[in-house]
Z-matrix of the N, CA and C atoms (Angstrom, degrees):
N
C 1 1.460
C 2 1.500 1 113.13
N 3 1.331 2 115.30 1 130.94
C 4 1.510 3 121.41 2 -174.43
C 5 1.586 4 105.22 3 -74.13
N 6 1.434 5 108.71 4 127.29
C 7 1.420 6 116.26 5 176.43
C 8 1.408 7 119.76 6 -86.21
N 9 1.300 8 115.25 7 134.55
C 10 1.546 9 117.07 8 175.26
C 11 1.514 10 112.22 9 -67.27
N 12 1.299 11 122.17 10 134.85
C 13 1.554 12 122.63 11 178.29
C 14 1.602 13 107.37 12 -56.66
N 15 1.222 14 112.57 13 138.91
C 16 1.514 15 119.13 14 178.05
C 17 1.457 16 107.54 15 -69.66
N 18 1.392 17 111.28 16 169.53
C 19 1.520 18 120.57 17 -178.15
C 20 1.506 19 112.28 18 -59.96
N 21 1.413 20 114.72 19 -34.22
C 22 1.558 21 114.49 20 178.74
C 23 1.462 22 110.81 21 -63.21
N 24 1.448 23 115.93 22 -47.55
C 25 1.472 24 116.56 23 -175.10
C 26 1.539 25 108.96 24 -64.45
N 27 1.341 26 117.49 25 -36.27
C 28 1.542 27 115.89 26 177.69
C 29 1.405 28 112.95 27 -61.38
N 30 1.385 29 116.01 28 -41.82
C 31 1.395 30 119.97 29 -175.16
C 32 1.621 31 113.51 30 -65.59
N 33 1.402 32 110.35 31 -39.82
C 34 1.419 33 117.50 32 174.33
C 35 1.525 34 114.82 33 -58.63
N 36 1.354 35 110.82 34 -44.70
C 37 1.432 36 118.62 35 -176.79
C 38 1.574 37 107.86 36 -62.91
N 39 1.289 38 119.92 37 -35.51
C 40 1.441 39 123.73 38 -176.36
C 41 1.527 40 105.41 39 -72.56
N 42 1.364 41 118.45 40 -33.34
C 43 1.499 42 117.43 41 -175.37
C 44 1.527 43 115.57 42 -85.40
N 45 1.381 44 113.76 43 -13.63
C 46 1.417 45 119.19 44 173.47
C 47 1.477 46 115.30 45 -55.29
N 48 1.353 47 122.37 46 136.56
C 49 1.427 48 125.19 47 -177.46
C 50 1.521 49 107.88 48 -68.08
N 51 1.296 50 118.04 49 140.93
C 52 1.515 51 117.97 50 -178.45
C 53 1.572 52 108.29 51 -72.14
N 54 1.337 53 115.32 52 150.62
C 55 1.418 54 123.65 53 179.90
C 56 1.537 55 113.25 54 -61.54
N 57 1.285 56 119.47 55 126.05
C 58 1.584 57 119.78 56 -179.12
C 59 1.503 58 102.05 57 -94.63
N 60 1.297 59 117.71 58 116.42
C 61 1.472 60 126.43 59 174.42
C 62 1.532 61 108.51 60 -68.97
N 63 1.307 62 118.26 61 140.95
C 64 1.447 63 120.74 62 174.54
C 65 1.507 64 109.09 63 -68.22
N 66 1.284 65 118.59 64 136.02
C 67 1.418 66 125.34 65 178.15
C 68 1.457 67 111.72 66 -80.57
N 69 1.318 68 116.89 67 150.74
C 70 1.471 69 124.26 68 179.02
C 71 1.527 70 109.24 69 -77.34
N 72 1.385 71 115.53 70 167.93
C 73 1.386 72 119.24 71 174.77
C 74 1.512 73 109.19 72 -69.51
N 75 1.227 74 120.89 73 -34.48
C 76 1.433 75 123.12 74 175.81
C 77 1.535 76 111.67 75 -62.01
N 78 1.364 77 115.08 76 -40.77
C 79 1.510 78 121.30 77 173.36
C 80 1.479 79 111.12 78 -57.86
N 81 1.279 80 117.51 79 -50.68
C 82 1.515 81 125.34 80 -176.24
C 83 1.504 82 106.94 81 -63.90
N 84 1.274 83 123.38 82 -44.71
C 85 1.497 84 125.26 83 -170.99
C 86 1.585 85 104.72 84 -69.74
N 87 1.420 86 116.53 85 -38.06
C 88 1.412 87 120.42 86 176.13
C 89 1.619 88 110.91 87 -55.67
N 90 1.266 89 107.74 88 -47.05
C 91 1.520 90 115.80 89 179.28
C 92 1.532 91 115.20 90 -57.97
N 93 1.325 92 107.98 91 -44.26
C 94 1.537 93 115.11 92 -179.68
C 95 1.597 94 110.33 93 -71.03
N 96 1.298 95 117.45 94 -31.17
C 97 1.487 96 115.94 95 173.19
C 98 1.475 97 111.93 96 -65.41
N 99 1.396 98 122.41 97 -40.19
C 100 1.375 99 121.71 98 174.25
C 101 1.546 100 118.09 99 -60.86
N 102 1.437 101 110.22 100 -40.59
C 103 1.467 102 114.79 101 175.62
C 104 1.495 103 115.52 102 -66.30
N 105 1.402 104 113.64 103 -36.43
C 106 1.442 105 119.90 104 175.55
C 107 1.443 106 117.70 105 -56.64
N 108 1.357 107 113.52 106 -45.75
C 109 1.485 108 121.05 107 176.71
C 110 1.426 109 115.25 108 -57.34
N 111 1.339 110 116.39 109 -29.85
C 112 1.482 111 121.64 110 -173.83
C 113 1.512 112 113.97 111 -100.69
N 114 1.424 113 116.64 112 -6.01
C 115 1.420 114 121.12 113 -176.74
C 116 1.432 115 114.37 114 -79.42
N 117 1.382 116 113.70 115 131.80
C 118 1.490 117 117.60 116 174.44
C 119 1.510 118 109.41 117 -136.95
N 120 1.448 119 120.55 118 -11.80
C 121 1.422 120 122.66 119 172.19
C 122 1.506 121 107.74 120 168.13
N 123 1.423 122 112.76 121 174.57
C 124 1.460 123 115.24 122 179.02
C 125 1.623 124 107.41 123 -167.31
N 126 1.221 125 112.34 124 158.63
C 127 1.458 126 121.53 125 174.70
C 128 1.577 127 109.29 126 -134.29
N 129 1.313 128 112.46 127 150.50
C 130 1.438 129 116.14 128 -176.24
C 131 1.512 130 110.82 129 -167.29
N 132 1.347 131 113.03 130 164.83
C 133 1.549 132 114.69 131 170.63
C 134 1.549 133 106.33 132 -87.72
N 135 1.214 134 105.87 133 149.19
C 136 1.563 135 115.53 134 -165.29
C 137 1.589 136 107.14 135 -126.10
N 138 1.356 137 116.94 136 136.87
C 139 1.426 138 124.01 137 163.39
C 140 1.449 139 106.75 138 -124.40
N 141 1.324 140 113.35 139 133.11
C 142 1.523 141 121.09 140 -174.35
C 143 1.622 142 106.48 141 -128.84
N 144 1.396 143 112.53 142 120.20
C 145 1.470 144 114.93 143 178.66
C 146 1.423 145 109.65 144 -116.73
N 147 1.320 146 119.93 145 119.49
C 148 1.402 147 125.29 146 178.44
C 149 1.459 148 114.64 147 -101.55
N 150 1.346 149 124.59 148 133.00
C 151 1.415 150 122.76 149 177.73
C 152 1.518 151 110.04 150 -127.57
N 153 1.362 152 109.62 151 128.90
C 154 1.617 153 114.88 152 -179.98
C 155 1.516 154 104.37 153 -114.96
N 156 1.318 155 113.83 154 108.57
C 157 1.410 156 126.83 155 -178.46
C 158 1.567 157 116.97 156 -48.73
N 159 1.386 158 109.93 157 -52.24
C 160 1.493 159 117.29 158 -170.13
C 161 1.491 160 111.12 159 -59.83
N 162 1.295 161 120.71 160 -25.01
C 163 1.516 162 123.18 161 -179.20
C 164 1.501 163 108.56 162 -122.06
N 165 1.409 164 116.22 163 11.42
C 166 1.385 165 120.98 164 178.44
C 167 1.605 166 118.37 165 45.20
N 168 1.362 167 111.52 166 40.20
C 169 1.411 168 121.74 167 -178.20
C 170 1.476 169 113.34 168 -102.76
N 171 1.375 170 115.33 169 135.32
C 172 1.405 171 124.13 170 177.45
C 173 1.537 172 113.07 171 -118.51
N 174 1.232 173 117.19 172 125.63
C 175 1.512 174 120.26 173 -178.22
C 176 1.508 175 112.76 174 -120.51
N 177 1.290 176 120.25 175 131.83
C 178 1.454 177 123.42 176 -177.13
C 179 1.435 178 107.25 177 -113.47
N 180 1.380 179 118.92 178 132.39
C 181 1.336 180 122.77 179 171.25
C 182 1.565 181 112.32 180 -129.90
N 183 1.434 182 113.54 181 147.88
C 184 1.499 183 113.87 182 -179.47
C 185 1.526 184 103.67 183 -130.11
N 186 1.357 185 110.97 184 157.37
C 187 1.466 186 123.23 185 174.31
C 188 1.383 187 114.78 186 173.22
N 189 1.370 188 120.55 187 -137.64
C 190 1.415 189 125.98 188 -179.35
C 191 1.451 190 111.94 189 -141.32
N 192 1.297 191 122.52 190 156.55
C 193 1.405 192 128.00 191 178.19
C 194 1.584 193 111.95 192 -129.85
N 195 1.290 194 113.17 193 140.27
C 196 1.540 195 121.35 194 175.24
C 197 1.517 196 106.71 195 -127.40
N 198 1.290 197 118.33 196 128.59
C 199 1.441 198 129.58 197 -179.39
C 200 1.448 199 112.25 198 -134.40
N 201 1.381 200 111.26 199 133.09
C 202 1.596 201 114.69 200 177.98
C 203 1.605 202 102.45 201 -149.23
N 204 1.458 203 104.24 202 149.21
C 205 1.463 204 117.59 203 176.89
C 206 1.438 205 108.18 204 -91.33
N 207 1.276 206 121.29 205 118.60
C 208 1.458 207 122.85 206 172.14
C 209 1.550 208 112.97 207 -88.61
N 210 1.370 209 121.52 208 -171.04
C 211 1.367 210 123.42 209 179.73
C 212 1.626 211 111.86 210 -55.11
N 213 1.314 212 116.94 211 142.50
C 214 1.453 213 123.14 212 -175.67
C 215 1.493 214 114.09 213 67.69
N 216 1.386 215 116.39 214 27.84
C 217 1.371 216 122.80 215 -179.25
C 218 1.540 217 115.92 216 53.46
N 219 1.289 218 116.04 217 28.42
C 220 1.482 219 118.97 218 -178.33
C 221 1.545 220 107.13 219 -85.04
N 222 1.247 221 114.07 220 132.53
C 223 1.498 222 122.37 221 -175.47
C 224 1.528 223 108.44 222 -78.56
N 225 1.364 224 109.57 223 140.60
C 226 1.484 225 121.32 224 170.85
C 227 1.521 226 108.52 225 -126.89
N 228 1.341 227 118.72 226 131.35
C 229 1.413 228 118.72 227 -171.31
C 230 1.543 229 112.18 228 -142.63
N 231 1.312 230 117.03 229 139.04
C 232 1.427 231 121.36 230 171.88
C 233 1.550 232 109.61 231 -131.09
N 234 1.315 233 114.68 232 137.73
C 235 1.412 234 121.96 233 -178.68
C 236 1.528 235 108.82 234 -126.00
N 237 1.279 236 119.86 235 119.11
C 238 1.524 237 126.82 236 -179.54
C 239 1.563 238 105.28 237 -104.49
N 240 1.284 239 118.39 238 115.64
C 241 1.373 240 118.90 239 172.86
C 242 1.472 241 112.43 240 -104.46
N 243 1.354 242 119.33 241 137.24
C 244 1.383 243 116.87 242 -177.79
C 245 1.533 244 116.44 243 -121.34
N 246 1.340 245 114.43 244 -3.61
C 247 1.479 246 117.07 245 167.70
C 248 1.490 247 107.50 246 -156.36
N 249 1.391 248 118.00 247 152.57
C 250 1.616 249 121.29 248 3.12
C 251 1.493 250 113.63 249 -78.53
N 252 1.418 251 118.75 250 -15.00
C 253 1.429 252 120.05 251 172.72
C 254 1.529 253 111.70 252 -124.44
N 255 1.314 254 113.96 253 146.80
C 256 1.520 255 116.84 254 -177.82
C 257 1.571 256 109.61 255 -79.61
N 258 1.271 257 119.10 256 126.70
C 259 1.458 258 124.35 257 172.72
C 260 1.419 259 111.24 258 -164.29
N 261 1.441 260 119.10 259 157.63
C 262 1.416 261 125.52 260 -177.55
C 263 1.437 262 110.41 261 -132.04
N 264 1.424 263 117.67 262 140.87
C 265 1.399 264 129.15 263 172.41
C 266 1.498 265 111.66 264 -112.91
N 267 1.337 266 112.58 265 141.72
C 268 1.469 267 120.18 266 175.83
C 269 1.590 268 106.69 267 -131.75
N 270 1.284 269 118.87 268 129.52
C 271 1.459 270 124.59 269 173.57
C 272 1.519 271 107.76 270 -117.98
N 273 1.377 272 120.66 271 121.00
C 274 1.382 273 119.05 272 174.62
C 275 1.563 274 104.87 273 -152.87
N 276 1.450 275 111.94 274 119.43
C 277 1.472 276 117.60 275 -176.31
C 278 1.473 277 113.32 276 60.95
N 279 1.374 278 117.71 277 -125.75
C 280 1.469 279 119.26 278 -174.67
C 281 1.412 280 110.43 279 -101.66
N 282 1.366 281 120.90 280 19.40
C 283 1.402 282 127.66 281 -176.47
C 284 1.499 283 113.19 282 -127.12
N 285 1.342 284 115.91 283 132.20
C 286 1.518 285 124.76 284 170.93
C 287 1.528 286 109.57 285 -119.51
N 288 1.326 287 114.83 286 142.45
C 289 1.472 288 121.76 287 177.78
C 290 1.508 289 111.21 288 -132.36
N 291 1.365 290 110.61 289 136.75
C 292 1.434 291 121.29 290 175.98
C 293 1.474 292 113.41 291 -115.14
N 294 1.363 293 116.04 292 115.19
C 295 1.469 294 119.54 293 179.37
C 296 1.471 295 111.99 294 -104.82
N 297 1.400 296 117.90 295 128.85
C 298 1.413 297 125.79 296 -173.35
C 299 1.525 298 105.98 297 -124.16
N 300 1.343 299 115.76 298 93.33
C 301 1.446 300 124.21 299 -179.46
C 302 1.537 301 114.84 300 -50.11
N 303 1.309 302 117.21 301 -39.08
C 304 1.426 303 123.19 302 -177.43
C 305 1.497 304 114.89 303 -52.02
N 306 1.362 305 114.73 304 -41.10
C 307 1.359 306 125.54 305 -176.35
C 308 1.584 307 110.92 306 -110.37
N 309 1.297 308 118.21 307 9.63
C 310 1.447 309 125.71 308 -178.63
C 311 1.628 310 111.98 309 44.02
N 312 1.355 311 115.00 310 46.70
C 313 1.425 312 121.78 311 -176.36
C 314 1.530 313 112.26 312 -127.02
N 315 1.266 314 116.38 313 139.51
C 316 1.433 315 121.79 314 172.46
C 317 1.544 316 108.34 315 -114.92
N 318 1.270 317 120.60 316 128.93
C 319 1.429 318 126.10 317 178.74
C 320 1.501 319 109.68 318 -104.11
N 321 1.331 320 121.00 319 129.81
C 322 1.472 321 126.69 320 -173.08
C 323 1.540 322 104.82 321 -111.65
N 324 1.327 323 114.69 322 135.54
C 325 1.482 324 120.56 323 -174.48
C 326 1.580 325 101.68 324 -130.31
N 327 1.323 326 112.77 325 139.06
C 328 1.481 327 121.91 326 176.18
C 329 1.599 328 105.06 327 -101.51
N 330 1.449 329 115.45 328 111.12
C 331 1.365 330 117.45 329 179.57
C 332 1.508 331 117.44 330 -67.55
N 333 1.349 332 113.83 331 -23.05
C 334 1.386 333 122.23 332 177.48
C 335 1.536 334 117.43 333 52.79
N 336 1.290 335 122.69 334 -125.55
C 337 1.347 336 123.19 335 -177.69
C 338 1.688 337 114.26 336 -73.27
N 339 1.344 338 109.08 337 -13.06
C 340 1.549 339 113.84 338 178.44
C 341 1.445 340 109.61 339 -85.73
N 342 1.348 341 124.65 340 -3.28
C 343 1.402 342 124.68 341 -175.93
C 344 1.478 343 111.63 342 -55.75
N 345 1.330 344 119.42 343 -39.32
C 346 1.350 345 121.25 344 -176.17
C 347 1.462 346 112.17 345 -70.66
N 348 1.270 347 120.91 346 -36.82
C 349 1.412 348 127.71 347 176.69
C 350 1.499 349 111.88 348 -69.09
N 351 1.405 350 119.31 349 -43.15
C 352 1.432 351 121.14 350 173.20
C 353 1.514 352 112.91 351 -58.02
N 354 1.264 353 115.28 352 -43.58
C 355 1.601 354 118.05 353 175.21
C 356 1.456 355 111.95 354 -64.41
N 357 1.268 356 118.61 355 -35.58
C 358 1.520 357 117.41 356 -179.17
C 359 1.526 358 108.05 357 -72.04
N 360 1.338 359 120.57 358 -39.65
C 361 1.397 360 119.74 359 -176.67
C 362 1.517 361 110.13 360 -67.63
N 363 1.393 362 118.15 361 -43.17
C 364 1.453 363 123.91 362 -174.65
C 365 1.493 364 110.64 363 -66.70
N 366 1.356 365 114.21 364 -33.84
C 367 1.456 366 118.81 365 -176.92
C 368 1.482 367 114.95 366 -78.00
N 369 1.375 368 119.52 367 -10.65
C 370 1.440 369 125.15 368 -167.29
C 371 1.601 370 105.42 369 -58.92
N 372 1.377 371 109.58 370 115.61
C 373 1.505 372 115.88 371 174.79
C 374 1.481 373 110.81 372 93.97
N 375 1.269 374 120.73 373 -18.46
C 376 1.486 375 124.97 374 177.53
C 377 1.550 376 111.89 375 -111.20
N 378 1.346 377 110.43 376 93.03
C 379 1.421 378 110.99 377 -179.36
C 380 1.582 379 113.94 378 89.16
N 381 1.265 380 115.69 379 -4.21
C 382 1.516 381 117.69 380 178.17
C 383 1.646 382 108.37 381 -74.73
N 384 1.357 383 109.10 382 141.19
C 385 1.384 384 114.88 383 176.47
C 386 1.540 385 110.36 384 -98.02
N 387 1.293 386 114.39 385 161.50
C 388 1.523 387 115.22 386 179.88
C 389 1.454 388 108.12 387 -61.41
N 390 1.361 389 124.09 388 -39.36
C 391 1.395 390 120.33 389 178.15
C 392 1.489 391 116.84 390 -57.97
N 393 1.305 392 115.87 391 -42.31
C 394 1.416 393 121.19 392 -179.52
C 395 1.499 394 109.68 393 -66.43
N 396 1.234 395 118.45 394 -43.15
C 397 1.581 396 121.77 395 178.93
C 398 1.449 397 108.03 396 -61.96
N 399 1.298 398 120.43 397 -49.19
C 400 1.514 399 121.08 398 -172.59
C 401 1.512 400 110.49 399 -76.57
N 402 1.368 401 119.13 400 -18.00
C 403 1.469 402 120.24 401 170.18
C 404 1.530 403 112.94 402 -73.39
N 405 1.382 404 115.64 403 -38.45
C 406 1.452 405 117.76 404 -170.66
C 407 1.508 406 110.72 405 -102.11
N 408 1.355 407 123.79 406 -9.09
C 409 1.486 408 124.84 407 -172.37
C 410 1.481 409 109.12 408 -142.38
N 411 1.264 410 111.13 409 153.48
C 412 1.505 411 119.62 410 166.42
C 413 1.576 412 106.07 411 -88.50
N 414 1.237 413 122.00 412 128.27
C 415 1.376 414 126.89 413 -168.00
C 416 1.618 415 109.32 414 -110.58
N 417 1.447 416 112.33 415 136.57
C 418 1.506 417 115.57 416 179.06
C 419 1.529 418 102.91 417 -150.18
N 420 1.415 419 111.18 418 136.15
C 421 1.442 420 111.71 419 171.38
C 422 1.499 421 111.04 420 -86.07
N 423 1.394 422 117.23 421 148.98
C 424 1.384 423 123.09 422 179.75
C 425 1.562 424 114.91 423 -115.78
N 426 1.302 425 117.55 424 14.99
C 427 1.442 426 122.41 425 -176.72
C 428 1.444 427 118.83 426 88.83
N 429 1.260 428 117.97 427 -165.53
C 430 1.455 429 126.15 428 178.18
C 431 1.466 430 114.48 429 -98.73
N 432 1.374 431 115.87 430 141.33
C 433 1.479 432 123.63 431 176.01
C 434 1.544 433 106.27 432 -148.22
N 435 1.330 434 112.60 433 157.23
C 436 1.446 435 120.67 434 -177.10
C 437 1.544 436 105.85 435 -104.70
N 438 1.355 437 119.45 436 123.57
C 439 1.452 438 122.68 437 -178.64
C 440 1.507 439 105.38 438 -122.42
N 441 1.379 440 114.95 439 126.76
C 442 1.402 441 114.83 440 -177.67
C 443 1.560 442 121.21 441 49.45
N 444 1.270 443 112.38 442 30.43
C 445 1.395 444 122.33 443 175.99
C 446 1.566 445 114.12 444 87.49
N 447 1.430 446 113.62 445 4.74
C 448 1.392 447 121.56 446 -178.23
C 449 1.529 448 114.02 447 -108.75
N 450 1.311 449 117.68 448 129.54
C 451 1.509 450 119.37 449 176.72
C 452 1.549 451 110.52 450 -69.01
N 453 1.259 452 114.97 451 130.83
C 454 1.466 453 120.53 452 -173.98
C 455 1.491 454 109.37 453 -135.24
N 456 1.393 455 114.30 454 163.13
C 457 1.452 456 122.95 455 170.76
C 458 1.588 457 103.47 456 -110.59
N 459 1.236 458 120.58 457 135.83
C 460 1.486 459 125.75 458 -173.91
C 461 1.554 460 106.30 459 -104.89
N 462 1.320 461 114.35 460 126.67
C 463 1.487 462 123.03 461 -178.23
C 464 1.559 463 105.80 462 -111.25
N 465 1.372 464 116.23 463 129.99
C 466 1.523 465 117.28 464 167.66
C 467 1.417 466 109.65 465 -100.12
N 468 1.305 467 117.31 466 144.11
C 469 1.450 468 126.98 467 178.53
C 470 1.483 469 109.55 468 -134.74
N 471 1.393 470 113.47 469 128.07
C 472 1.474 471 122.46 470 179.87
C 473 1.674 472 102.95 471 -120.56
N 474 1.403 473 110.40 472 119.65
C 475 1.474 474 110.11 473 179.59
C 476 1.531 475 114.35 474 -59.27
N 477 1.339 476 118.52 475 146.72
C 478 1.510 477 121.38 476 -178.34
C 479 1.427 478 108.90 477 -92.46
N 480 1.342 479 121.73 478 -30.56
C 481 1.519 480 119.56 479 178.92
C 482 1.471 481 114.52 480 -77.82
N 483 1.438 482 113.57 481 149.23
C 484 1.477 483 114.92 482 172.79
C 485 1.442 484 110.25 483 -67.38
N 486 1.303 485 122.04 484 -34.95
C 487 1.402 486 126.18 485 -173.95
C 488 1.604 487 111.12 486 -60.59
N 489 1.396 488 109.73 487 -42.98
C 490 1.468 489 116.87 488 179.49
C 491 1.502 490 112.05 489 -70.27
N 492 1.293 491 112.10 490 -36.52
C 493 1.502 492 113.46 491 -179.64
C 494 1.645 493 115.64 492 -69.24
N 495 1.247 494 110.76 493 -17.91
C 496 1.471 495 112.53 494 170.95
C 497 1.424 496 116.55 495 -67.07
N 498 1.421 497 115.86 496 -19.55
C 499 1.567 498 117.49 497 -177.75
C 500 1.613 499 107.63 498 -114.75
N 501 1.361 500 115.05 499 -22.63
C 502 1.448 501 114.94 500 -173.97
C 503 1.510 502 108.91 501 -146.19
N 504 1.244 503 117.27 502 120.50
C 505 1.443 504 120.76 503 -175.84
C 506 1.524 505 115.20 504 -86.22
N 507 1.321 506 113.27 505 -38.69
C 508 1.593 507 120.49 506 179.25
C 509 1.497 508 110.57 507 -156.94
N 510 1.288 509 111.30 508 157.52
C 511 1.536 510 117.93 509 172.88
C 512 1.501 511 109.58 510 -133.27
N 513 1.306 512 115.54 511 138.96
C 514 1.496 513 118.54 512 164.19
C 515 1.543 514 111.45 513 -113.93
N 516 1.277 515 118.05 514 136.62
C 517 1.531 516 119.35 515 176.96
C 518 1.428 517 109.32 516 -132.78
N 519 1.358 518 111.27 517 132.35
C 520 1.566 519 116.96 518 -177.65
C 521 1.533 520 106.63 519 -105.54
N 522 1.408 521 113.13 520 117.42
C 523 1.449 522 116.82 521 -179.93
C 524 1.575 523 109.21 522 -101.56
N 525 1.204 524 123.68 523 131.74
C 526 1.521 525 125.63 524 170.58
C 527 1.394 526 110.18 525 -60.98
N 528 1.354 527 116.44 526 142.36
C 529 1.427 528 121.13 527 -171.80
C 530 1.480 529 112.60 528 -68.00
N 531 1.356 530 118.95 529 -13.99
C 532 1.512 531 122.77 530 -178.66
C 533 1.586 532 107.02 531 -108.83
N 534 1.324 533 118.25 532 11.45
C 535 1.484 534 117.95 533 -172.19
C 536 1.519 535 110.67 534 -142.21
N 537 1.291 536 119.51 535 149.65
C 538 1.476 537 125.69 536 173.80
C 539 1.536 538 111.48 537 -99.10
N 540 1.325 539 117.26 538 18.18
C 541 1.498 540 119.78 539 177.85
C 542 1.480 541 110.07 540 -121.32
N 543 1.288 542 116.79 541 151.58
C 544 1.606 543 118.50 542 -173.32
C 545 1.616 544 108.29 543 -72.83
N 546 1.333 545 114.78 544 145.66
C 547 1.365 546 123.62 545 168.68
C 548 1.565 547 107.99 546 -95.28
N 549 1.357 548 113.36 547 -23.56
C 550 1.535 549 119.35 548 -179.53
C 551 1.481 550 107.74 549 -161.41
N 552 1.385 551 110.44 550 147.46
C 553 1.519 552 121.03 551 177.22
C 554 1.500 553 111.30 552 -129.59
N 555 1.303 554 120.69 553 138.30
C 556 1.519 555 120.25 554 172.52
C 557 1.455 556 109.57 555 -126.14
N 558 1.349 557 121.19 556 122.37
C 559 1.321 558 132.60 557 -174.15
C 560 1.623 559 111.47 558 -101.95
N 561 1.237 560 123.80 559 112.32
C 562 1.427 561 124.97 560 -177.88
C 563 1.540 562 107.48 561 -96.27
N 564 1.338 563 116.34 562 114.49
C 565 1.452 564 122.39 563 -170.87
C 566 1.510 565 113.80 564 -95.72
N 567 1.288 566 119.28 565 -5.26
C 568 1.490 567 120.18 566 -174.28
C 569 1.479 568 113.17 567 103.87
N 570 1.322 569 118.95 568 157.56
C 571 1.473 570 124.99 569 -179.45
C 572 1.534 571 116.69 570 52.21
N 573 1.285 572 109.64 571 20.97
C 574 1.544 573 116.30 572 179.39
C 575 1.450 574 113.86 573 91.03
N 576 1.215 575 123.89 574 -4.32
C 577 1.454 576 130.56 575 177.92
C 578 1.642 577 109.76 576 -75.49
N 579 1.219 578 112.06 577 141.92
C 580 1.567 579 117.58 578 174.33
C 581 1.517 580 110.25 579 -153.19
N 582 1.241 581 112.79 580 165.77
C 583 1.548 582 124.64 581 174.38
C 584 1.502 583 104.68 582 -132.13
N 585 1.401 584 114.74 583 128.33
C 586 1.373 585 121.17 584 178.38
C 587 1.528 586 110.68 585 -119.32
N 588 1.311 587 118.40 586 121.40
C 589 1.450 588 125.09 587 -175.85
C 590 1.465 589 113.53 588 -120.05
N 591 1.325 590 111.83 589 124.63
C 592 1.479 591 119.85 590 -179.44
C 593 1.480 592 113.52 591 -112.62
N 594 1.375 593 119.11 592 142.67
C 595 1.436 594 117.72 593 -178.66
C 596 1.544 595 113.11 594 -120.03
N 597 1.189 596 121.92 595 132.51
C 598 1.519 597 122.63 596 -178.52
C 599 1.541 598 110.91 597 -132.60
N 600 1.311 599 119.60 598 154.67
C 601 1.519 600 124.16 599 177.92
C 602 1.482 601 109.38 600 56.88
N 603 1.326 602 118.46 601 41.10
C 604 1.499 603 120.74 602 -172.78
C 605 1.555 604 104.94 603 -76.03
N 606 1.243 605 109.39 604 140.75
C 607 1.560 606 124.40 605 174.75
C 608 1.426 607 105.57 606 -116.22
N 609 1.375 608 120.04 607 107.18
C 610 1.461 609 125.48 608 179.46
C 611 1.408 610 115.17 609 -87.46
N 612 1.398 611 112.73 610 144.31
C 613 1.504 612 120.55 611 172.25
C 614 1.472 613 113.14 612 58.38
N 615 1.336 614 124.17 613 36.85
C 616 1.552 615 121.22 614 175.11
C 617 1.558 616 107.61 615 -67.76
N 618 1.247 617 114.41 616 159.76
C 619 1.478 618 121.01 617 179.17
C 620 1.566 619 105.75 618 -85.00
N 621 1.391 620 113.42 619 83.92
C 622 1.500 621 123.24 620 -173.61
C 623 1.544 622 109.19 621 -89.55
N 624 1.265 623 118.66 622 122.17
C 625 1.410 624 121.26 623 168.92
C 626 1.529 625 113.45 624 -78.69
N 627 1.288 626 120.78 625 163.06
C 628 1.485 627 123.32 626 -179.89
C 629 1.410 628 114.90 627 -58.28
N 630 1.409 629 117.94 628 -30.51
C 631 1.430 630 124.65 629 179.97
C 632 1.600 631 110.41 630 -61.14
N 633 1.358 632 112.49 631 -25.16
C 634 1.516 633 113.81 632 -174.04
C 635 1.520 634 113.63 633 -72.01
N 636 1.373 635 116.57 634 -17.30
C 637 1.464 636 117.70 635 179.36
C 638 1.573 637 113.69 636 -109.26
N 639 1.389 638 111.06 637 7.10
C 640 1.429 639 113.25 638 175.50
C 641 1.541 640 107.30 639 -96.53
N 642 1.431 641 111.34 640 148.22
C 643 1.522 642 117.89 641 174.01
C 644 1.569 643 112.60 642 -64.20
N 645 1.380 644 114.20 643 145.27
C 646 1.355 645 119.75 644 175.35
C 647 1.551 646 105.87 645 -95.72
N 648 1.379 647 114.87 646 97.87
C 649 1.433 648 118.29 647 -173.23
C 650 1.561 649 112.91 648 -106.70
N 651 1.354 650 117.03 649 138.45
C 652 1.445 651 117.33 650 -179.84
C 653 1.608 652 110.37 651 -71.03
N 654 1.276 653 119.59 652 156.58
C 655 1.504 654 118.03 653 179.20
C 656 1.466 655 113.94 654 -55.84
N 657 1.311 656 118.74 655 -42.89
C 658 1.394 657 119.54 656 -172.22
C 659 1.607 658 116.41 657 -87.04
N 660 1.371 659 113.65 658 18.13
C 661 1.469 660 121.25 659 -178.03
C 662 1.543 661 109.23 660 -58.74
N 663 1.303 662 118.83 661 143.13
C 664 1.447 663 127.55 662 176.19
C 665 1.588 664 104.64 663 -88.18
N 666 1.256 665 114.07 664 137.73
C 667 1.485 666 120.57 665 -179.26
C 668 1.459 667 109.89 666 -112.63
N 669 1.250 668 122.69 667 126.86
C 670 1.512 669 126.42 668 177.69
C 671 1.452 670 106.67 669 -117.99
N 672 1.376 671 114.62 670 159.20
C 673 1.464 672 123.64 671 172.49
C 674 1.529 673 112.09 672 -135.39
N 675 1.321 674 112.37 673 80.72
C 676 1.586 675 117.81 674 -168.43
C 677 1.489 676 113.01 675 -57.69
N 678 1.304 677 121.29 676 -21.42
C 679 1.433 678 123.57 677 179.54
C 680 1.478 679 115.42 678 -74.69
N 681 1.304 680 115.75 679 -13.11
C 682 1.605 681 122.07 680 -175.77
C 683 1.457 682 107.18 681 -98.17
């Protein structure tokens, strides 16, 4: 005789979480388009892990990031790293600046012809539309994964242009199932090197002024131009 499940089993069945079906690439891209239309900026805590294969060295840095879209959807970015060493990066237009408080020096770099690529890489997942992504990358879903306790969909991106492939071989981006912004990005640089960036406590679309992405430099700071 087939036995009817007891009250305890029925109760547990009702309490079990529903199965979350994996979303399609079309579903994810639609979600990214909605997020892109609303994106104007963000701030978050940042963890950056860099791996250099030839010497098998892993470096972990922590700090914060502020990102805003200026006129013409041009990205402006500031990263303040607090450990293991204090330093700050700023990216605006064709110029990048690195401030090192320990030696009271700011180094200025002209991104030149690579400015467009730098902007494209930094904006990946933040304000990117499906049209932009499909134009510049071959896209493939890699299923669901949990990142920092958050359920995500992982998207693989391979640059289409030979110019981009010289600098970036592949990217993985983890998008939370309830958000159109990355929880984590992994950049494969070639020869086994990679950079893994995680974002936590993100605040999206804050009303950020231009001053928020500028470096706070002392008056007596020394300025260097390493490219000259």
